[in-house]
N, C-alpha and C positions, 0 to 999 in steps of 0.2 A: 832082515826086514821082510815082512810078509809080502808075497807077490800079489799084485793086483790082478783079479780075474780078467780074462779076455772079454772083449766086448764086440758085439756084432756091429757091422758097418753097413748092412744092406738097408737102403731107405724104403719106407712104406708110404712116404708122402712128404710134403713140405709144409712147415709151420713157421709163422713169423714170430710168435711170442712163446714158443714152447720148444724145448730141446729134450731129446731122449736118447738112451742107449740101453742095451740088453746084455746081461751077463748070463749066458746059458747054463754054465756049470752050477750057478747058485739059483737060477730061476728068477733073478731079480730084474724087473723092468724099472729103470729110473726115469722120472720125468721132471724136468726143471722149468719153472716159470721164468720167463724173461720179458715181462710186460713193458710196453712203452706207450706214451711218453713218460708215464709215472709208474712206480713199482706198486701197482694196485690191481684190483680186479677189473681190468678194462673189458669192455664187451668183446673185443677181439680175443683176449686171453680166455674168457669164459667160453666162447664159442669153440675155440681150438681145444680146450680141455675136454669138452663134451664130444667133439669129433674124435679125439684120441681114444676116449673111453669106448665110443661106439665101434671103432675099428677093432679094438680088443674083443668086444662082445661078439662082433660079427665073425671073428676068427676063432671064437671059442677059447680064447686065451692062449692060442698057439702062435709061435713066432718062427718064421722060416730062417734057419741058420745054415751055414755051409755044411753042417753035419745032418741036416734034416730038420723037421719041425721039433720045436722044444716048447714045453709049457711055461707060462708065466706063473710062478708060485707066489711071488711077492711083488707088489706094485708100490714103489716108493715115490712119494710126493715131496718135492724140495724146490729150492730156488737156485737159479744160476748165480745169484749174488750171495756171497758169504755174510754180507752185512745186513741184508734186508730179505726176509722171507716174503712178506707181503704186507702192505700198509692198509689193506681193506678195500672198501667200496670205492668206485670211481666217483670221487666227490665232484669233479667238474660236471660229469653227466648228471649226477643226482641234483646238483644245484640248478642246472639248466631245466631239468624236467619239473622241479618244484616251481621255479619261476614261471614256467609255461602252464602250470596247473595240470600237467600231463600225467594223469593217474595211470592210464594204460601203459605209458612208457616206463614208469616206475615199476609197475606190476610185471611187465615183460622182463625187465632187467633182473628183478628179484627172483622170478620164477626160473630164469636161466641159471642163476647161481644155485638155486635149490636143486635143479636137475643134476648139476655136477656133484654137489655135496651128497645127495641121496645115493647116486650111483656108486660113489666111492664108499659110502657107509655100508652099502650092501655088497661090497666086493665085486661089483659088476654082475652080481648073480652067478658068479663062477667060483671055483675052488681057489680063490686068490685071497691072500692076506694083504690088506692095505696098511701102509706105514707112512706116517708123516715125519719128516726130518726138518726140524725148525733150527735155522741158524739166523742170527741177527734179530732185527725187529719184526714182530709178528703181531699185527693189530687188527681189531675189528673183524671185518669179513675175512681177512687172511687167517686169523686165529680160528674163526668159525669153521673155515674149510679144513684147517689142520685137524681140528677135533673130530672130523667126520671119519678119520681112519680108525681101523681096528686097534692099532698101536700108535701112540704119539710119543716121539722122541725129540729131544732138544739138546743142543750144546749148552753147557753151563752158563755161558755168557750171553745167551739169548734173552730177549726181553719181549713180553707179550701182555696183552690185556684188551679190554673193551672200552675205548675212550668216548663212545658215542654219547654218553650222558653229558659230556661237556658242551654239546650243542643241542641238548634237550631231546635226544633220541635214544634208541636202544638198538643193540645188534639183532636184526630181525631175520637173519637167514641161517638159523640153526643153533645159535649160541645157547639159547635157553634150553632147547630140547636136548642137545648133546651134553652140555655141562651139567644140567640137573640130573641126568642119568648117571653121571660119574660122582658128583659131590652133593647132590640133593638140591632142592629148589631154594631153600633159605640161603645156603652158601653161594649159590649161583646169583641170586638177586643181590646179595651183598657185594659180590665182585662187580657185577654190572653197574650197580648204582654208585660204586666208588669211583669208577673211571680210572682206576689205578693201572699203571703199567708195572708189572712185576717181573722179577728175575726168574729164571728157569727153576732154581732150587726151591723157591717159594711155591711155584706152581706145581712142582713135583710133590711137595709136602701136602699141598692142598688136595692133590689127587687127580689133577687134570693132565699130568704127564706120566707116562709109563716108564720111561728110561731116560737117564741123563748121560751125556757123553762129554768128555773133556773138549775144550775149544779146539777146533780144527780137526777133530777126529770123528765127526758125525758119520761120514760115509763108511769108514772102517768099523765103527760101532754097529752099524746096521748089518754089515757083512758078518761080523762076529756073532751077532744075535741069530742070524740065519743059520750059520754053521752049528751053533749050539742047540737050537730049538727045532731044526728042520725035521728031525726024526719024530718029533711030537706034533708035527703040523696038523695031522688028522684030528688029534684030540683038541688042539687049540682052536681049530676052525669049528669043531663041534661046540665048543664053549661059546664062541662068538655067536653061533646060530641060536644056542640056548638063551644067551643074553638077549638077543633080539626078540625071541619068542616070549621071554618072561616080561621084558619091559620094552616093547617095540617102539621104534621111531618110525612113524608112518610118513609116507609122502604127503598125505592129506594134512597131517599136523604141521609139517614144515611149510606147506603152501598157505595154510590158514594164518599162521603166525607172520609169514612174509606179507600177507595182505594187511595185517594189523600195522606192520611197519610202514607200509605204503600210506595208509590213512594218517598215521602219526607224522610222517615226513611232510605231508601236505599241510599240516597245522603249524609248521615252524614259523617263528617270527623273524623280522628283519635282523634282530640281534642274533638269533640263532644262526641265520645264514651268514652273517659276518664272521662268526666263529668258524663255520665251515670253510669260508674263504681263507682264513688264516691257516687252517689245517691243510688246505689244498696247496698253499704256497710252501708249507713244510714238506709235503709230498714231492713237490717239484724240485726242491733242493736236494732230494735224494735220488733224483733221476739219473740214469746212466746214458751215455751216448748211444745212439742207435747202432744195432748190430745187424749184419745181413741175415737173410732168411737161412735157416739151418735145416738140412735134410734130417728127417726122423730116422733113427736106426732101428733095425729089427724088421724082418720081413714077414 
């Protein structure tokens, strides 16, 4: 059996809905979402994700280990739950803001999500390769955020999609921009308008996933990828930069589309909101018991 790499244990802060550890010999910083009370993009989770990103940016991608500073070469985005990656937007918050007619609140939430997504898409403007590892259900805003990574991997039994059309809305925080650059606008619109939740194999064939792992082996699949490709990392990162230059995803584009989403959300009918309420109850059924705050590892 392959030995699991050692992990640093030195805390750099405390987070309530985020867990991390660092493997210095592979240069992998793992960060796992653990949102509560529902497995969705809660405002607290979004805030902590951006705080975590800023910490790495401030430290220029270096982590203090017992052997001295070590660079983060790979930043892996995952979930603490093997059954749910993320179910998307905080529907409870969205419903409340819609009912209040609070455009500023909806815009602020959408922009906070864009900030996290864009920073990840740009590798925090550091020589870091970002990787998403999808396990379990990955819907709506959760799938949008996963698509922001340079590489998107999933275990074969994962399920993902954009169900927003079911309540007369669309995924407005990056889905169109990111998916269209992978598979084209026509295929992206077809997927969004279908509202279908698809298996990982189908999404891989469509072109939205880069790598497939067998169920339960996602983390080791990431490590094996790093071991195999790390010597080519300079070339791979150059290709990522070239792709961004050739067909850039700009922050302004993401914000403008998020504002279109805000305007559309405020036009939802009572029937649409009742459907959101049913989906919210489905999110609540997937909720996990609260866990104590966990110290972030890596110094």
